[in-house]
Each structure stands twice: as C-alpha cells, then as structure tokens.
N, C-alpha and C positions, 0 to 999 in steps of 0.2 A: 592631647585637646582637638576635638574637629571644626574643623574653619567653618568660616559661615556660609560655604557653600555646599557642603557635606557635612547633614546634620543627621546620619545614623539613619540607621534601618528603622529600629522603632519611629521615629520622626517623619518615616517615608511612607506608612502603614498609617501612620494617623492623618497623616498628609492626604493620601489616597483616599480613606474611608470620609475626610469631610467633604472632599471633593464631591464622593458620590452620592452624601446625604442630599449637599448643597444643588447638585442636578435634580436630583428627585423630586427635591424641593419647587425649581421652578419651574418643571418639567408639570406639575398640579398646580400652579398658580392660578387660582381662579376659579378651581375644580371646585369647591363646595359650594358658594354661593350658587353657581351653573347649577349642580343637581339637585338644591334646594328649590333651585327654580323651574328646572322641567322637570324632575321627578317625582317635587315633591309640594310643587305651585305654591310655595310658600310666597308671602307678602315682605312691601320694601323694609319693617320692622323688624322681621325674622331675620332676613339677609343679613341687616346690618348686626343681628345679635352675635350671629355667627364669628364678626368680628370682635365686637367691641367685649361681650360679654366674657365669650369665650377666654379673649388675653386677660380680662379684668380677674373672672375666677382662678385662670391659669395660673395668675400673679399670685393671686393671695397662698393657692393651695402650695404652692414652691415654698412659702415665706421658709416655715419649718424643716425643710429639707437642706438649708444651705448648712448650718449645724450640724446635719446630720452625714454630712457627703464629708464635711470636715475632717472626722476621725476616722475614714476609711480608708481604703487604697480606690484611689481614683479610675484605674484600667475597670473594673468589674463593675461599678457605678456608670460607667460611660457605656458598656456593651448591655449592662440593665435598660439603663433610656432609652436604646436603639430597640432595643427588642421589645420595651413597653412601646413605641410609638408603630413600629411595624404592626406588632398583632393587633392596636386598637386602628390604627388606619385598615387592614385589611379587614378589619367585621363591618366597612361600608360595599366594598362589590359582592361579599358574601349574601348581607342579610339585602342586599337590593336583586341579588341572582333569585333570592330566595322569595320577594315580594315582601319584605317584611320590613322592610328600612322607613323608620318615623325620621321627622325632625330633632328630636329629644335626643337619638342617636348620635345624629351630625353633632348635635352642642356639644352631649359628651366630649366626644371624640376629639372635637375640637379642644375642650377644656386639659383633656390627658398628653394632647399633643404641647399644647402650648408649656404645663406643667412641666413632662419629659423636657423639651427644649431649655427651660431654666436652668435643669438642673443639669444635665447636659452641658451648657455651656460653662455653668461653677466647674462642675468637676473638669472639664477640657484645659480652661487656663492653669488651674493647679494643678494639673499630671505634667500639662508645659512645663510649668518654671520646674517641677522635679525633674524630667527629662533632659532637659539643657541647658549650660552654663550662657550665664548671664549676657554673655556679649554675644548671643545668636540668637536671643529673642527679635530682635528685630527684624534678620532676616526670615525666622520661621511665620511670624506676623503677618512680613510682606506676602510672603507667599501662601497665607490663608487667604489675603487680601483680595491678589489677584486670581486666585482661582474664587472665589467671591463673585467677582467681575465677571471672568470667564462665560460662570454659569447663567448668568445677570443676562449675557449677550444671548447666548443660542438659546436655553433653556427655555422662556417665552415663546420663544417661534414654535419650535419643537413641540412645547407643551400646544400650543394653539394647534397646528397642525393634527395632532394625537387626538385631541379633542373633536376638532371637527369629520375626523375618520371613524374614530372610533367610540367616543362620546366622554365625558368628565370622568365616569367611575374605571376607566380601565387610567387614565392617568394615576386615579390615587390610590391601584395596586401599582403601579409604576414609582410612587414613590414610595411605598410601604416599600418595598423589593431593596429600595437604594438604603433604606435603613438596616435594613438585613444585611445588605454589601457591607457597609458600613461597619456594624459588628464584627462581620467576618475578619475584617482589617485591621481591626483593633485588636481580637482575639490574636493571627495570627503577628502583630508585630512583637508578642510573646516581653521577654524582659522579666526581671524583678522589680517589685516596687515595693518598699520597708512597709512596714503598718504603722501612720502615726500615730505615735504617744498622746495620751489625751493628759495633761494636768489638771484638769477639772475632776468632779466628780461622773462616774461615770452616766448616770442619769442626767439627761436633758431636763435644763430646768425654763421657766418661762424666759427670764432673761436672755437666754441663747439667744432666741429669735432674734433678739434687738443688736446683735454682736458685730454683723458689719455693718449695718448706718451706725455704731457707735464708731466705730474703728475708719468709718471715710470721714465722718462728721470732724472728729479730732487730730485729723490732719488737714496742715495748711496748706497743701497742694491738690489732694485727692477732693475735696469737700468743694473747691470753685470748679474743679473739671466737671465732679459729680452734679453740681446742677447743670452747669453747663452743656454737660453729652442728654441731661434729661430732657431739658427745654430745647434744644436745638433739634433733636429727633421728634419731641412731639407735634413739634410746629413744621416738620418739614411732609411729616405724614399726613398732619392738619390741611397739607398744601394738597397733598397728591389727592386724597378723598376730593377736594374742590378742584380739581382740574379734571378727574376723572368729569365732573358734573357739567362742568363747564366747557369743555373740548368735544364730547359726545350730544351735548344735550345742545346750548344756545349756540354754538359755534360750527357744530354741525359736520365734525370731523368724523372719518367712519375710524371702525376701531382695530383696519390695519395702521392707520395712520397714526390712530392713539398708541398702539405698541408701538411702531416705529418711532416715535418719540421719544422711547424710555428706553428703548433698547440699543440703538442706536450709542447715545451717547454711554453706554457704560464701557464705554472701549477706554474713555478717559479717566475709568476705574484702573484701569491695567497698567495704563501709561503713570499715573499718579505712584501706583503701589511701587510701581519698577524704580523709581526716582526717590521712594523713601529713603532706601538706607545711604544711596551718594547722597545727597543734600543731609543726612544726617551729621554724616562723618565731613562735611565739610562745615558746615552749619553750625553745629552742636546742636543735640537734640529738644532741649528747650525752643530753642528760637524758631525750629520748626516747627515745631508743636503750636504758639501762639501766633506765629504768621499762616499756618496751614489754617487752623481755626476759624482766623479774622477772614479770611479769605473767603471762606466756604461759606459765611452769613450774609457776603454781597449782592451772590447772584441771585438768590430768587425774591425778589424786589424788583426785577426786571420783569417778572412775569405779570403785571399789572399792566400791562402795554400788548397784551397776548390776543389778539383777535381773529379772525378766519383766513381760509385759503393758506397758499402757502409762507407765505411771510410769517404768519402765525404760525405755521408749523416750524420752520426754520426758527424761528426765536425759543420757543421749547428745549427743540433740540440743542441751542448754542446754551443758553441756560445752564437746562440739567449736564452739558458736558463741563461746564464750566465748576458745576456745583459737585459732582462727582469726581473729577479730577482733583481737586481742592480735598474731596472726603479721603480719596486713593491714599493721598499724601497722609492724609492727616488719620487715619483710624489705626494702621500698623505703630505708627510711633504714640499714638496715643495708649491703643494695649501695652505697646511694651514700658511706656512710660507707670501705666496702673500697677503692670506687675513687678516692676520695680519697685515702687514705694510701699509694696503690700508685704509684710509678714509674710516666712514659710508657711506660719501655723496659723495665718488667717484667710489664704485665699479663698477659697471656696464660700466663703462666707460673705466676704467683700464682694465680690464677682454676684453669688447669686442677689445681694439686694442693691448692688447695682441693677441687676437684668432684669429686677422684679420692678425695680420705679424707672425704670425707661419703659417696661410694657408698661406699665398702669401710666405713666403721663401720656404716651402716644395715644392709650385708647381714649382716656378723657379727653383730649388735646383733640383728638378727632371728633368726638362727639359733640364736643363745644362749639367747635368752627365749623359743623354739620348744621347747628341752629343757626350759629350766627348770619351762614351762606344764604340761610333760609329767609332771613331777617334783612341781609344787607345787601343780598344780592354774591353770586360768586367772585366778580371782579373785587369787589371790594374789600372782601374778608381775604382774599390771597394777597392784597396790597397790607391789609394789617399784619398780616402772617411776614410778609418782608419788612414792616416795620421793627417788629420785631425781634427778627432772628439778627436786624443789624448791631441789636443791643446785648446780644449775646457774650460776643467778644469781651465785655467786662466781666464777665464770667473766668476769662482763663486765667490760670495762675500766673502772675505778675514775675515771678523770681524761683528760681529753683531751688529750695531749703534742703541742705543734706538731710538723707535721710538713716534715722539710727535703728538699728535692728533690734538693739537690746530696749525697747521703750517696753514699759510694764503691761500687762494683757491687758484689754479693758475691761473683759468680765472679774469681780472680787472674788476671792477664792471662796469656796462655802465654808 
C-alpha cells in the first residue's frame, strides 16, 4: 500500500501534467478578450459572448460525452482532450499570422476548449479514483488544489508581462503548448488501465444523458452539495465580473492594482490546501466540509464596503484572502467526499453532470448580475450577492449518511 506522501509514478506524471496545463491557462488569462478587442475591434457584446456563450454552448455539447467517457479507458480520453485543446488553440496564432483570424473562430475555439475541459475533468476524476486507494484521495486532491493556487499566484503576472511584451496571441500559443506537454506527461505515466465493463446495451440511449443528474439527485448528501457548489460558484463568478467594473471604472484602480488584489490573496489557497488533510485527520471529513463551506460564504459580503484608495485595495485583498483560504480547505475535502460517495461505475457521468451544471450556472448568474449591476449599480449588486451567499451553507449536507456500494443502477436495463 502506498503511503499518503508517496502516491506513485503514475500520479506524479498526472500531477505534473495538471500543473503544466494550469500554468498555461493562467498565462493566457484574459488573452481572448484582448485579441477580440485589439485585433478584431470587437465591441462589448462580442467580448461578453466569448465567456458566456462559449461556456454555455460548451457545457451543452459536453452533456453526451459524460456517458461516452464512462465506458472507455480514461487515460486515452485525457490525452485526447489535451490534444484537442492544443490543436484548437494553435489555430488562433496560425490564423493571426496569416491574417485570416475572425471573431467566429475565437467563439468556436472557446466552445471546443470548454467542451474538452469538462470532458477532461470528468475523465480525470474517474481515472484518479482507479489510480489511488481511497485513503490517498484527499492527499492527491490537496496537491491539485495547492498547484491550482500556486499557478494562480504566478501565472497572471507572468502572462501580463508576456502580453505587454509579445502580445496576447503569444500567450495563447503558450497555453496550447501547455496542453501538449500535459498530454505527453499523461502518456509517459504508462500503467495498465482495465477497460470498463458496460452492463447496459452498447448503444447509447437518450436516458443515458441524464444518468449523472439522476445519480446526484438520488443521493441524500450529494444532492445538497451539488446545489451548494453550483449556487456558490455562480454567485462568486458574478461578483468577480462586478468587481472588475467597479474597481477599474468607478473607483479608478489601476489594472496592476486590480491584478494585485486577486493574485496576492491566492497564497491563502496554498495555506488552506496544506491544512486540509491535518484538519480532516483531527476533526473528521464531514465537520471540516461543513465548517469550511460555511466560513467561505461569510467573506464576500464585506465587499459592499469597498471604496477607493489604499483602504479599498486592502479590503479587497483581505476579503479575497479569507475567501480563498476557506476554499483552499473546502475544495480538496469536497472533491474527495464527492469521489467517495460516487460508485465506481458512475464517476465520469456524475462529474460531467456536475461540471456542466456549475459552468452553466456561473455563465447565467454572471449575465443576470451584469444586468442587475447596470440597473442597481455595482455596489448594490455586490451586496445582494453577499446576502445570497450567506444562505448557501443551508445547502451543505447536515450529516454524513453511510454510502452503500451495492445500490441499484440508476438507468433501467433495456
């Protein structure tokens, strides 16, 4: 049995691949809107469509891929999704160099990348559950979480410098290369992965598309956690968009101050992810899940007091540090809890349904709060988000219910 600190060669390669792609994503953060504005002279509606429409369409396209992934070996799927993202992103610098880049291409690439990202997440969770014993899952998820926050700290400043020196198209190419490196790393991991056995008919039916949601809604602890994360993530994303308008517009913060306000607090995510396993060992998984999930909802309401100047900047950094620290504890515990509660033959479908829902809710709530911000003003809209977030802990699972592996399958046999 591998210890909690040595998770094996295959996981090491998977972890390295994750770090590579995460860093590439943050290096290219904001590159698509800049390309649309600077190279294609796109207006506000087109720029908004890159994030909202691309995410929504990508989520819809990814729906049938969850059942498709479930009954295939996960490592080839991971490699394939990395290569799809590499190829799609590389079309942008190629078209730009040839002078044939159009806005429709940016939109199509954003849809393809969003679809591949959701599919990759579903396959990676299922692959991780087969790769490691249950007692090592929290350690693995904590390492992914710490890597995510590390790349959040160093990626945007490096990406901003690269965009300033070389332009946004170069950072998109760097992001593409990061997916190629990820694919090579996962391939180098090697190992033998058994082919999943499908108990149902080999041909996919319409009912298969909803299996992930059926499974989630049928579980007494997954169901509230599902609604909690969809609502919490969507509202936080809506706040991020409003903060950008408020800080860079009405309050007159410089772009570097805005970047600093969110990059520095990401260190809190590192601390939180490092503490996740010791806290679970001492207090238990369910208690840490509920307490961290509750505490993370308290911080954003403080943003209603945001004002100009150094005091306002410190307020944002303090709120974001507290929020991110609590998320750093919550996220690996929640990801482990979700994997443990999901039967091995349902992981890809469940994670796909989960990610599709959270991405779609984030896009929809961002659009809704964008309109509310225009009607009520950013300050009032941010305050409304903070109040609603205070209610999200009510959706956390109140008690841990023993999980029965031998539950009957969700989908009826043909």
